[in-house]
GUVOZA-974127 format. One record per residue (C-alpha): y, x, z. Coordinates in steps of 0.5 Angstrom, whole numbers, always signed. Layout:
GUVOZA-974127
KETI / v / u / w
KETI / Y / X / Z
...
This chain:
GUVOZA-974127
KETI / v / u / w
KETI / -32 / -10 / -19
KETI / -29 / -10 / -26
KETI / -35 / -7 / -30
KETI / -31 / -1 / -35
KETI / -33 / -2 / -42
KETI / -35 / +3 / -47
KETI / -27 / +3 / -50
KETI / -25 / +4 / -42
KETI / -29 / +10 / -41
KETI / -27 / +13 / -48
KETI / -20 / +11 / -47
KETI / -20 / +15 / -40
KETI / -24 / +21 / -43
KETI / -19 / +22 / -48
KETI / -13 / +21 / -44
KETI / -16 / +27 / -40
KETI / -17 / +31 / -46
KETI / -10 / +30 / -48
KETI / -7 / +32 / -41
KETI / -12 / +39 / -41
KETI / -8 / +40 / -48
KETI / -1 / +39 / -45
KETI / -3 / +43 / -39
KETI / -6 / +49 / -43
KETI / +0 / +49 / -48
KETI / +5 / +49 / -42
KETI / +1 / +55 / -38
KETI / +2 / +59 / -44
KETI / +9 / +58 / -45
KETI / +9 / +54 / -51
KETI / +11 / +47 / -48
KETI / +17 / +48 / -43
KETI / +17 / +45 / -36
KETI / +22 / +40 / -38
KETI / +18 / +38 / -44
KETI / +12 / +38 / -40
KETI / +15 / +34 / -34
KETI / +15 / +27 / -37
KETI / +8 / +28 / -39
KETI / +5 / +30 / -33
KETI / +8 / +25 / -29
KETI / +5 / +20 / -34
KETI / -1 / +22 / -31
KETI / +1 / +22 / -24
KETI / +2 / +29 / -23
KETI / +9 / +30 / -18
KETI / +11 / +37 / -16
KETI / +13 / +36 / -9
KETI / +16 / +40 / -3
KETI / +10 / +45 / -3
KETI / +5 / +44 / -8
KETI / +3 / +39 / -14
KETI / +2 / +32 / -11
KETI / -3 / +28 / -15
KETI / -3 / +20 / -15
KETI / -10 / +17 / -17
KETI / -9 / +9 / -19
KETI / -14 / +5 / -15
KETI / -13 / -2 / -19
KETI / -12 / -8 / -14
KETI / -15 / -3 / -9
KETI / -22 / -3 / -11
KETI / -27 / +3 / -11
KETI / -34 / +4 / -11
KETI / -38 / +8 / -7
KETI / -39 / +13 / -13
KETI / -31 / +13 / -14
KETI / -30 / +15 / -6
KETI / -35 / +20 / -7
KETI / -32 / +24 / -13
KETI / -25 / +23 / -9
KETI / -28 / +27 / -3
KETI / -31 / +32 / -8
KETI / -24 / +33 / -10
KETI / -21 / +33 / -3
KETI / -26 / +39 / -1
KETI / -26 / +43 / -8
KETI / -19 / +43 / -10
KETI / -15 / +40 / -4
KETI / -14 / +42 / +3
KETI / -20 / +38 / +5
KETI / -17 / +31 / +6
KETI / -14 / +25 / +2
KETI / -8 / +20 / +3
KETI / -8 / +12 / +2
KETI / -2 / +9 / +0
KETI / +1 / +2 / +2
KETI / +0 / +1 / -6
KETI / -7 / +2 / -5
KETI / -7 / +9 / -9
KETI / -10 / +15 / -7
KETI / -6 / +22 / -6
KETI / -8 / +29 / -6
KETI / -2 / +34 / -4
KETI / -5 / +41 / -5
KETI / -8 / +41 / -12
KETI / -6 / +47 / -16
KETI / -3 / +45 / -22
KETI / -7 / +50 / -26
KETI / -13 / +46 / -24
KETI / -10 / +39 / -25
KETI / -14 / +38 / -32
KETI / -21 / +40 / -28
KETI / -19 / +34 / -23
KETI / -17 / +29 / -29
KETI / -24 / +31 / -32
KETI / -28 / +30 / -26
KETI / -24 / +23 / -24
KETI / -26 / +21 / -31
KETI / -33 / +21 / -30
KETI / -32 / +16 / -25
KETI / -27 / +11 / -29
KETI / -21 / +14 / -25
KETI / -15 / +17 / -27
KETI / -7 / +17 / -25
KETI / -4 / +14 / -31
KETI / +2 / +10 / -30
KETI / +2 / +12 / -22
KETI / +9 / +15 / -24
KETI / +15 / +14 / -28
KETI / +19 / +9 / -31
KETI / +13 / +4 / -33
KETI / +9 / -2 / -30
KETI / +5 / +2 / -24
KETI / -1 / +0 / -21
KETI / -3 / -7 / -20
KETI / -4 / -9 / -13
KETI / -7 / -15 / -9
KETI / -9 / -17 / -2
KETI / -15 / -13 / +1
KETI / -19 / -20 / +2
KETI / -18 / -22 / -5
KETI / -24 / -26 / -7
KETI / -27 / -27 / +0
KETI / -21 / -29 / +4
KETI / -22 / -36 / +7
KETI / -15 / -38 / +6
KETI / -16 / -37 / -2
KETI / -13 / -42 / -7
KETI / -17 / -37 / -13
KETI / -19 / -30 / -14
KETI / -13 / -26 / -16
KETI / -17 / -20 / -19
KETI / -19 / -23 / -26
KETI / -11 / -24 / -27
KETI / -10 / -17 / -24
KETI / -15 / -14 / -29
KETI / -12 / -18 / -34
KETI / -5 / -15 / -32
KETI / -8 / -8 / -32
KETI / -10 / -8 / -39
KETI / -4 / -11 / -41
KETI / +1 / -6 / -38
KETI / -3 / +0 / -39
KETI / +1 / +4 / -44
KETI / +5 / -2 / -47
KETI / +9 / +1 / -52
KETI / +15 / -3 / -51
KETI / +15 / -2 / -43
KETI / +14 / +6 / -43
KETI / +21 / +8 / -41
KETI / +24 / +2 / -37
KETI / +30 / +3 / -33
KETI / +26 / +5 / -27
KETI / +19 / +4 / -24
KETI / +16 / -3 / -24
KETI / +11 / -6 / -19
KETI / +7 / -12 / -19
KETI / +3 / -16 / -13
KETI / -2 / -21 / -15
KETI / -4 / -26 / -9
KETI / -9 / -31 / -9
KETI / -9 / -33 / -1
KETI / -4 / -37 / +3
KETI / -3 / -31 / +8
KETI / +1 / -26 / +4
KETI / -3 / -20 / +6
KETI / +0 / -16 / -1
KETI / +8 / -16 / +1
KETI / +9 / -20 / -5
KETI / +16 / -22 / -4
KETI / +18 / -14 / -3
KETI / +16 / -13 / -10
KETI / +19 / -13 / -17
KETI / +15 / -19 / -19
KETI / +11 / -22 / -14
KETI / +5 / -27 / -17
KETI / +2 / -33 / -12
KETI / -3 / -37 / -15
KETI / -3 / -44 / -13
KETI / -5 / -51 / -15
KETI / +0 / -57 / -18
KETI / -1 / -64 / -15
KETI / -6 / -65 / -20
KETI / -10 / -59 / -19
KETI / -8 / -55 / -24
KETI / -8 / -47 / -23
KETI / -2 / -43 / -24
KETI / +3 / -38 / -21
KETI / +9 / -38 / -17
KETI / +13 / -33 / -20
KETI / +18 / -29 / -15
KETI / +22 / -23 / -18
KETI / +27 / -18 / -16
KETI / +24 / -16 / -9
KETI / +25 / -9 / -7
KETI / +26 / -4 / -1
KETI / +30 / +3 / -2
KETI / +38 / +3 / -1
KETI / +38 / -4 / -2
KETI / +33 / -8 / +1
KETI / +32 / -15 / -3
KETI / +27 / -21 / -2
KETI / +25 / -23 / -9
KETI / +28 / -30 / -12
KETI / +23 / -35 / -14
KETI / +25 / -36 / -22
KETI / +19 / -41 / -23
KETI / +15 / -45 / -18
KETI / +10 / -47 / -22
KETI / +7 / -43 / -29
KETI / +1 / -45 / -32
KETI / -4 / -39 / -31
KETI / -5 / -38 / -39
KETI / +2 / -37 / -40
KETI / +3 / -31 / -35
KETI / +3 / -25 / -40
KETI / +8 / -29 / -44
KETI / +12 / -30 / -38
KETI / +12 / -23 / -36
KETI / +13 / -20 / -42
KETI / +20 / -24 / -42
KETI / +22 / -22 / -35
KETI / +20 / -15 / -37
KETI / +24 / -15 / -43
KETI / +30 / -18 / -40
KETI / +30 / -12 / -35
KETI / +29 / -7 / -40
KETI / +35 / -10 / -44
KETI / +40 / -11 / -39
KETI / +37 / -6 / -33
KETI / +42 / -1 / -31
KETI / +41 / +6 / -34
KETI / +47 / +10 / -32
KETI / +45 / +10 / -24
KETI / +38 / +11 / -22
KETI / +40 / +8 / -15
KETI / +42 / +1 / -18
KETI / +37 / +1 / -24
KETI / +31 / -3 / -20
KETI / +31 / -10 / -23
KETI / +33 / -13 / -16
KETI / +40 / -10 / -17
KETI / +40 / -14 / -24
KETI / +37 / -21 / -21
KETI / +42 / -20 / -15
KETI / +48 / -19 / -19
KETI / +46 / -24 / -25
KETI / +43 / -30 / -21
KETI / +42 / -36 / -25
KETI / +44 / -32 / -31
KETI / +38 / -28 / -31
KETI / +33 / -33 / -30
KETI / +36 / -37 / -36
KETI / +36 / -31 / -40
KETI / +28 / -30 / -38
KETI / +27 / -37 / -40
KETI / +30 / -37 / -47
KETI / +26 / -30 / -48
KETI / +20 / -34 / -46
KETI / +22 / -40 / -51
KETI / +23 / -35 / -56
KETI / +16 / -32 / -55
KETI / +13 / -38 / -55
KETI / +16 / -42 / -61
KETI / +18 / -36 / -66
KETI / +13 / -30 / -64
KETI / +7 / -35 / -63
KETI / +5 / -34 / -56
KETI / +1 / -28 / -57
KETI / -1 / -26 / -50
KETI / -4 / -33 / -48
KETI / -10 / -32 / -44
KETI / -16 / -36 / -47
KETI / -21 / -39 / -42
KETI / -26 / -35 / -45
KETI / -22 / -29 / -44
KETI / -21 / -31 / -36
KETI / -29 / -33 / -36
KETI / -30 / -26 / -39
KETI / -26 / -22 / -33
KETI / -29 / -27 / -28
KETI / -36 / -25 / -29
KETI / -34 / -18 / -27
KETI / -32 / -21 / -20
KETI / -38 / -25 / -18
KETI / -41 / -24 / -11
KETI / -46 / -18 / -11
KETI / -53 / -20 / -10
KETI / -54 / -18 / -2
KETI / -61 / -17 / +1
KETI / -62 / -20 / +8
KETI / -62 / -15 / +14
KETI / -69 / -12 / +15
KETI / -68 / -13 / +23
KETI / -62 / -17 / +24
KETI / -59 / -17 / +31
KETI / -53 / -21 / +33
KETI / -53 / -18 / +40
KETI / -47 / -14 / +42
KETI / -48 / -7 / +45
KETI / -49 / -8 / +53
KETI / -43 / -8 / +57
KETI / -38 / -5 / +51
KETI / -32 / -8 / +52
KETI / -29 / -4 / +46
KETI / -34 / -7 / +41
KETI / -32 / -14 / +43
KETI / -25 / -12 / +41
KETI / -27 / -9 / +35
KETI / -30 / -15 / +33
KETI / -23 / -19 / +35
KETI / -19 / -14 / +31
KETI / -23 / -10 / +26
KETI / -27 / -16 / +23
KETI / -25 / -22 / +19
KETI / -28 / -28 / +17
KETI / -31 / -29 / +10
KETI / -32 / -34 / +5
KETI / -39 / -34 / +6
KETI / -41 / -36 / +13
KETI / -46 / -31 / +13
KETI / -41 / -25 / +11
KETI / -35 / -21 / +14
KETI / -30 / -17 / +12
KETI / -29 / -10 / +16
KETI / -23 / -6 / +17
KETI / -25 / +2 / +18
KETI / -19 / +4 / +21
KETI / -15 / +11 / +19
KETI / -11 / +11 / +25
KETI / -13 / +16 / +30
KETI / -10 / +22 / +34
KETI / -9 / +28 / +31
KETI / -9 / +25 / +24
KETI / -3 / +23 / +20
KETI / -4 / +15 / +18
KETI / -8 / +14 / +12
KETI / -11 / +20 / +12
KETI / -18 / +21 / +11
KETI / -22 / +28 / +11
KETI / -27 / +30 / +5
KETI / -33 / +29 / +10
KETI / -30 / +22 / +12
KETI / -29 / +20 / +5
KETI / -37 / +21 / +4
KETI / -38 / +18 / +11
KETI / -34 / +12 / +8
KETI / -38 / +12 / +2
KETI / -45 / +12 / +6
KETI / -42 / +6 / +10
KETI / -41 / +2 / +4
KETI / -47 / +3 / +1
KETI / -51 / +1 / +7
KETI / -47 / -5 / +9
KETI / -43 / -7 / +3
KETI / -46 / -7 / -3
KETI / -43 / +0 / -5
KETI / -36 / -3 / -5
KETI / -30 / -1 / -1
KETI / -22 / -3 / -1
KETI / -16 / +1 / +0
KETI / -11 / -4 / +4
KETI / -4 / -5 / +4
KETI / -4 / -2 / +11
KETI / -7 / +5 / +9
KETI / -14 / +3 / +12
KETI / -21 / +2 / +8
KETI / -24 / -5 / +8
KETI / -32 / -6 / +7
KETI / -32 / -13 / +4
KETI / -39 / -15 / +4
KETI / -42 / -14 / +11
KETI / -48 / -18 / +14
KETI / -46 / -22 / +20
KETI / -53 / -20 / +23
KETI / -51 / -12 / +21
KETI / -45 / -12 / +25
KETI / -47 / -8 / +31
KETI / -51 / -3 / +27
KETI / -44 / -2 / +23
KETI / -40 / -1 / +29
KETI / -45 / +4 / +32
KETI / -45 / +8 / +25
KETI / -37 / +7 / +24
KETI / -36 / +9 / +31
KETI / -40 / +16 / +30
KETI / -36 / +17 / +24
KETI / -29 / +16 / +28
KETI / -27 / +9 / +24
KETI / -28 / +4 / +29
KETI / -22 / +5 / +33
KETI / -20 / -3 / +35
KETI / -13 / -2 / +33
KETI / -12 / -6 / +27
KETI / -5 / -10 / +27
KETI / -4 / -7 / +34
KETI / +2 / -2 / +35
KETI / -2 / +5 / +33
KETI / -4 / +2 / +26
KETI / +2 / +4 / +24
KETI / +4 / +5 / +17
KETI / +8 / +12 / +15
KETI / +9 / +16 / +9
KETI / +8 / +23 / +8
KETI / +15 / +25 / +10
KETI / +18 / +31 / +10
KETI / +12 / +35 / +11
KETI / +10 / +34 / +4
KETI / +16 / +30 / +0
KETI / +21 / +33 / -3
KETI / +26 / +27 / -3
KETI / +25 / +26 / +5
KETI / +30 / +27 / +10
KETI / +26 / +28 / +16
KETI / +18 / +28 / +18
KETI / +14 / +22 / +19
KETI / +8 / +25 / +21
KETI / +10 / +28 / +28
KETI / +14 / +21 / +30
KETI / +7 / +17 / +28
KETI / +3 / +22 / +32
KETI / +8 / +22 / +38
KETI / +8 / +15 / +39
KETI / +0 / +15 / +38
KETI / +0 / +20 / +44
KETI / +4 / +15 / +48
KETI / +0 / +9 / +47
KETI / -7 / +11 / +48
KETI / -9 / +6 / +53
KETI / -13 / +0 / +49
KETI / -11 / -4 / +55
KETI / -4 / -3 / +54
KETI / -4 / -4 / +46
KETI / -8 / -11 / +47
KETI / -3 / -13 / +52
KETI / +2 / -12 / +47
KETI / -1 / -15 / +42
KETI / +0 / -15 / +34
KETI / +6 / -11 / +32
KETI / +8 / -8 / +25
KETI / +11 / -1 / +26
KETI / +13 / +2 / +20
KETI / +16 / +9 / +19
KETI / +19 / +12 / +13
KETI / +22 / +19 / +12
KETI / +28 / +17 / +7
KETI / +31 / +11 / +4
KETI / +26 / +11 / -1
KETI / +22 / +7 / +4
KETI / +15 / +9 / +2
KETI / +13 / +7 / +9
KETI / +16 / +0 / +8
KETI / +21 / +1 / +15
KETI / +25 / -5 / +12
KETI / +19 / -10 / +13
KETI / +16 / -7 / +20
KETI / +17 / -11 / +26
KETI / +19 / -4 / +29
KETI / +22 / +0 / +23
KETI / +24 / +8 / +23
KETI / +28 / +11 / +18
KETI / +29 / +19 / +17
KETI / +36 / +21 / +16
KETI / +39 / +27 / +15
KETI / +45 / +29 / +19
KETI / +48 / +36 / +18
KETI / +42 / +39 / +16
KETI / +38 / +36 / +22
KETI / +33 / +30 / +23
KETI / +35 / +24 / +26
KETI / +32 / +17 / +26
KETI / +35 / +10 / +25
KETI / +31 / +4 / +29
KETI / +31 / -3 / +26
KETI / +27 / -9 / +29
KETI / +25 / -16 / +26
KETI / +23 / -14 / +19
KETI / +17 / -18 / +16
KETI / +12 / -17 / +10
KETI / +12 / -24 / +9
KETI / +5 / -25 / +12
KETI / +3 / -30 / +17
KETI / +3 / -25 / +23
KETI / +11 / -24 / +21
KETI / +13 / -30 / +18
KETI / +18 / -30 / +12
KETI / +19 / -24 / +9
KETI / +26 / -21 / +12
KETI / +29 / -14 / +13
KETI / +30 / -11 / +20
KETI / +36 / -10 / +23
KETI / +38 / -3 / +25
KETI / +39 / -3 / +33
KETI / +45 / +3 / +33
KETI / +46 / +10 / +31
KETI / +41 / +14 / +29
KETI / +36 / +18 / +35
KETI / +34 / +25 / +35
KETI / +26 / +26 / +34
KETI / +25 / +27 / +42
KETI / +28 / +20 / +43
KETI / +24 / +16 / +38
KETI / +18 / +15 / +43
KETI / +22 / +13 / +49
KETI / +26 / +8 / +44
KETI / +20 / +5 / +42
KETI / +18 / +4 / +50
KETI / +25 / +2 / +52
KETI / +24 / -4 / +46
KETI / +17 / -6 / +48
KETI / +19 / -6 / +56
KETI / +24 / -11 / +54
KETI / +19 / -15 / +50
KETI / +14 / -15 / +56
KETI / +20 / -17 / +61
KETI / +22 / -23 / +56
KETI / +16 / -25 / +53
KETI / +13 / -32 / +54
KETI / +6 / -34 / +55
KETI / +2 / -31 / +49
KETI / +8 / -30 / +45
KETI / +8 / -24 / +40
KETI / +13 / -19 / +39
KETI / +16 / -21 / +33
KETI / +16 / -28 / +36
KETI / +20 / -26 / +42
KETI / +25 / -22 / +38
KETI / +27 / -28 / +34
KETI / +27 / -32 / +40
KETI / +31 / -28 / +44
KETI / +35 / -24 / +39
KETI / +36 / -17 / +37
KETI / +42 / -15 / +43
KETI / +38 / -14 / +49
KETI / +33 / -9 / +45
KETI / +39 / -6 / +42
KETI / +42 / -5 / +49
KETI / +35 / -2 / +52
KETI / +34 / +2 / +46
KETI / +41 / +6 / +46
KETI / +40 / +7 / +54
KETI / +34 / +11 / +52
KETI / +38 / +16 / +49
KETI / +37 / +23 / +52
KETI / +43 / +27 / +55
KETI / +47 / +32 / +51
KETI / +42 / +31 / +45
KETI / +47 / +32 / +40
KETI / +49 / +39 / +43
KETI / +42 / +42 / +42
KETI / +37 / +43 / +37
KETI / +31 / +39 / +38
KETI / +24 / +39 / +34
KETI / +17 / +37 / +34
KETI / +14 / +42 / +30
KETI / +11 / +46 / +36
KETI / +8 / +41 / +40
KETI / +0 / +40 / +39
KETI / -3 / +36 / +34
KETI / +4 / +35 / +29
KETI / +2 / +40 / +24
KETI / -4 / +40 / +20
KETI / -5 / +47 / +20
KETI / -1 / +53 / +21
KETI / +0 / +54 / +14
KETI / +2 / +47 / +13
KETI / +7 / +47 / +19
């Protein structure tokens, strides 16, 4: 993991102290709410439907066990006992009183954590593949470049007030586990024909009202020029991105509208940076090596009592090995996903106790390191193969061993209308209803790998566009309804090239959604050939049979009645939050 310098630590502490002064002036009536708003947003503090929400930055998803424990302490002492993992590898809290926010910032700073640039029209948290540095299909470790980008973008004076938020994903592997084509900028490490390392640069991806797959504007860019080139990309966007309409302000709209003209202007700006400005952000070999030294594999001790034996007659253990355990660059190690998808708990949520337990597992089995995944789970990157049985037993005791990674119940879901002021409908009750219907592991394994993504509004925080099955909450006459789409992809090997799903028909009522999912999967079961996956069947058969089945699953007279899931058990976190 990256080792913070004295400068890094002092920078975070100074920022926390600055925020405390701003908060105190606001609470004393010396700084208006309107003037305080951009200041708190720059530190990750939103005001949501019911209470403030804090988004904590987790650069490229890496956390130490000590950092995870301080997040658990915040959940326990300042929130309502839990935290939420996001699709952008951040951690969110939903119930921290604003007058306690400076105390939380100080506590975060003690472990090199903060909320800087997790909000606002700036370059957001840099994300990557959760298997970065350990994946067997890796071209090069992207983490040193992620850290270079983090340092370059943090409080960049020219890019603090962009037309809209700006998200960058960096990938070092063949399999796009970071959904890079759905980002404003997706950077993929590759090697040229003569073996030189560089980046494929994609620009203009995004979801929301207008889902767009990023366009490739450079097939190969030398690694040492990536900051100069990104400076050109963001500068052109800052100059020409729309500021008169927030729905058309993202770079995807500019790229789509201008096409080659956009690329030409980026190249012209890049040449200006090289020839006139003197290429000020060229990365030296010495600087790259300095950062790479922070990401060497940890020194690991051999297990005291290694055991390759599987727990006797435990079919669930075999399934856990199949779904939750991934191969590693080091043949003696494995990467293990701790599932945060279980009944009665929102996808991506972890209680304070679970955060502490996960930190304990990281210390015991993974050299004190853990990662937040794009799919809202946690991952242990340095597990000895000989300790898998012991880890399984410990993870099962803590509730992390559900063998459902990449299966239907390993769904992505945003917090939705239970928390978010922007949401049109709730996501958590839909996720819970589907989870209740599909509890049988035999059935889940028979269905195979399926990406189910749920968003509470068109802002697409649940990435519904990229789901094999996508669910989008919409508002109709003040009531919650849901559109269902099929055939989307995040760009991973599981899904094929990134593509937006297609809507299967008019919106459905909340009670209809589980039945619609069941009808769609019924068509899949009837139409699949051999061991064909769901997404492969959809591509081969086409969407029409699924559309017919989905619409046939509608409940009679639903439009004349008010239907809600709020009174069903397990849907509300507690009575106060319902």
